N, C-alpha and C positions, 0 to 999 in steps of 0.2 A: 207232510209230503214235501219233498224238495222240488224246486223249480229250475229247469234248465232253459235258458234263452239261447236259441240257435239262430244266427243271423247270416244271411247271404246278401248279395248286392245286386242292384239293377244294372242296366246297360250303361256304357260310358263310351267316349270317343275311341274308336278302334275295336270295340266289343259290342256290337248291336244286340247280342243276346249273351247274357252273362251266365255261364254254366253253374256258378256258385248258387244262383237262385234256383236252378233246376235241382241241384243237390239238396238244398235245404227243404224244398217242397217235397222231394222224395223221402227225406228223412222223417218229415212230419207224418207221412202215411204209414211208416213201418211200425211194427209192434214187437219190440225187443223185450223178452222176459226180464232181462237184466235191468230194464228201465221201468218196470211195472210200478215202482214206488216213486216215480218221478213225473212231474207234470212238464211236458215239453211244449214250449211256446216258440213258434217259428215266426220270423219276420224277414222281409226283404227291404233293405235300407237303400233309398236312392243314393246313387254314387255322386253325392254333392257334399260340399263343406257345410251347407246349411242344414242338411239332414244330420250330420255329425253334431252340430251345435244345438239343434232343436229336437229332432225326432229321437235320436239315440238316448238322450237324458230322460225323455218321457217314457221310453220303453223300460229303462232301468228303474225309474220311480214307480211305474205302474205295476210291474211284475216282481220287483225285489228278488231277482234270481239268486240262487245259490251258486250257479255256474253260468258263465257266458262263453259260448263257443262261436267264433266267427269263421266263415269260409269265404275266401276271396279268390280271384283269378290271377294266376301268374302265367301268362300265355307263353313266355319265352323259356320256360323250363319244361322238362318232360317227367318230373317227379313232384311229389308232394313236399311242401316246405312247412315245417313246424317252426313258427316264429318264436324267438326267445326274448325279444324286447321290442319296444316302440320308442321312437325318438320324437322330440318336441320340435319338429320342423316339417315344412311342406315344400313340395317341388314347385318352382316358379314357372317352369316351361309348359307343363301339361294342364290344361283346363279340366274341370270336372264336367259332369253331364249337363250342368247348367251354364257351361262355358265360363265359369269363374276360375280365376287363378288366385291362389291364396296370397302370394307375396313373400318377400324375404323377411320373415319375422317368426318368432316362436309361435306354435299353434296355441298354446296356453301360456300367457306371459308369466304367471306366478308359479309355474310348475318346473320340475327339474328338466335337464336336457334329455334324459332318457329314463325309462322305467322298465324293469324286468317283468316278464310275464308271470302271472300268478297261477302257475300250473306245473305239474310234474312233466316237463316236456319230454324227458326220455321215456316215460311210460306211454305218452301219446305217440311217440315215434315207434315204439315197439308195437303198439296197437295197430297203427296204420300198416306197418310191415307184415303183421300177422294176417292181414287181408290180401297179401301178395301184391301190394302196390309199392313201388319204390318211393322212399321218403328220406329226407335229410333234415337235420336241424339247420335253421337259418339265423344269421346274425341279427337281422331286424326286419321289420315289415315294410321297408321302403320309405317313400316320401309322398305317398298319394293318399287317397281316401281310406284305404285299408289301414295304413299306419295311423292316420288321424283318428279313426274309430277305435282302434286298439288303445292308443295313447289316452284318449278321452275316458275310456272305461277304466284303465289302470289308474288314472289320476283320480277318478271318482272313488275307487277303492282305497286309494291312499288317503283321501280326505275323510271318507265316511265308513271305511271298512266294509263296503259293499260294492260289487259282489266279492265273496271270499275267493273265488277261483275264476280266472278269465284266460282264454287262450285264442290264438288265431292260427288257422291253417290255410295256406295258399295251395290251390289245386292247379294242375296244368289244364290246358284246354283238352277235353276228352277226345278220344279217337274219333275222327270223322268231322270234327268241328273246326278244322283249319284248312286254308287253301292247300291244294295239292303240293305246292313247292315246299311246304313246311311239315309235311307228314312223314318225312323220312325217319325221324326218330320215333321209336316205339312209345306209344302213349296208352294209358289205361282208358278203358271205356267208362262211360258215366255210371253204369251199374257197379263196376268195380270201385269207383271213387265213392259211391254212396255207401258201399259196404265198409270201406276204409273210414269214412266219416262217422259211420255208426259205431265202429270199433273205438274210435277216438272219443266219442261222446260217452260211451260206456266207461272207458277208463277215467275220464274226467269226473263223471258222477261217482264212480267208486272212490276216487280221491276225496270227494266232498263227504262221502259217508265216513271215511276214516278220520275226517276232521283235521 
């Protein structure tokens, strides 16, 4: 039986409740026939660099997943972003949930400047769009905890060939989760984002089956 590790994130400055955690918890409760041969392990990662350095590697070692699918929050967009790479850099201006700023240096000193996502991103894009949720490919996962988590996972795969497949999906803040002044652009509801996330997970697991 294959194992899929599905990870969301906790709150951080500016997001006292992170909807990516709500999405992952909802996914864990769903029973999709297309995933009947897959063990789904869900986790909510604290939005801190310490969690990326300590908690995430332990999750990967403990569960040895065949696929890893992250969901993070991109509150400034009104569409789903399928990330295509992660960069070996962190933002100096924005502190994490523990008020730590990483500093101006590579996240992992011995690693490349950037690593491409280990996933069929266009299939994930099509899967999300099949759930009637707007989605686009994105150049990279930014310079914050989301990017750090993806980069650390891809670097682990580069070093040890595990996990075979890893992807990151940024979701917009669901409808009704933003102040009134920012609700002018149409946004998907959380149930719609859950359906889109499930479709992406099914596509990623299918890719793992094909080997």
